[in-house]
Steps between C-alpha positions, in 0.01 A plus 500: 500500500466876506207644301695824481750323275289600204454244218594164662418258221470121570585237245197286447549161357316355193208283560126426436209642689133424480263785538129490571198737508219426735242710297542297189615176660783499247858383539797541275885440521788714402864417444734770621857584403727643776446859589558749779248650740533777753540385862252777614209693357607839360530731804380875498870605531599315186192615309573857591869463402406382158181711429525798735149399610348384832142396414435285813224566758724403794846651499835328579814423310496124584125458438405334172395764250110472442253708319677415170330374191617227277595758249706689760672178598589433126636847461709464826652182354606681185630802691707285735633304191611829339651614824724202514586480131289194426274448205136586589279200493194693381413688191216748572304640202486875446154526678664329805211238499631224269801291619738219378729300708848450347582153648857528380566814709709483811321779681251499789140384454197371686499121566255292313248333738647169432847628612342662795330180624806285431719737700244536777463123551887455500463125442211452732151359399332656799278811495764699690873464548458525874285588793286801392570728791875437466524580122225748422321808615119449469179623659545286799845639598555824319310734712330591165806686372795445269834397650864535409625263223702211628349487850390133472684182428589436137439181304759236418630707211550809709202706375316711749128607514393271213176460702333788683590875540422597147348320206752498202435576135599241248544539127212276397151584376250318735231397252473698181178367386318580826693786657683665196830666604485418869826383640590240759575578867656239733589449858245660722529811711488650846123538501429153366358205696732199539341303200628771251853466605580180318737410207217415264258795547439716200342846502455734212468875442521759225844610412421855613381389842667657804443412864682477826551122503642449158872521420751307294837341486728459199649224294782453242541240235824305483602609157764289317 
């Protein structure tokens, strides 16, 4: 599959996933309806095509876009939806800080972390969907730099770079009582040790946070 093909969206079957958090020792389950998820993280070329901006530290059309905040990822989703004549998934308040997710919209959005983990696992109960060096760029094999999207083996659903290369923003708030508006990041990145590149690992950051190992991929609801 060619990363230059743009928005290649993979149909993800419905199912159940159990999530866990090491910090709180808490586990919870989520039932998921079918949805679609991008085969690749958003690349710099795609981000520039939609927004006119190239915010990344490293430069390359096929590299995953990085240095983008959660808010910028959300605005990208709406901009791409409008570009393709779809109903935007997000309603932003006039100040640009408040947000509502319109679940009935057919436009692009960020995956929930349950959707992300369900898709990452692709039916496997293991920590990873293959041998780490074959599926992910991490500190042990990346040369401490980001790599082109799609350069490693995909999982059983045809999703590339779910682990390693860049962390990916998800829709969810991490823990409102403790961390306020911090949002969930998943997947591990090119500078992370191998233990961070697992399907269950959760990271958090403020929605304005921008750094060179955080990007995103997009999802769409299956609207009937």
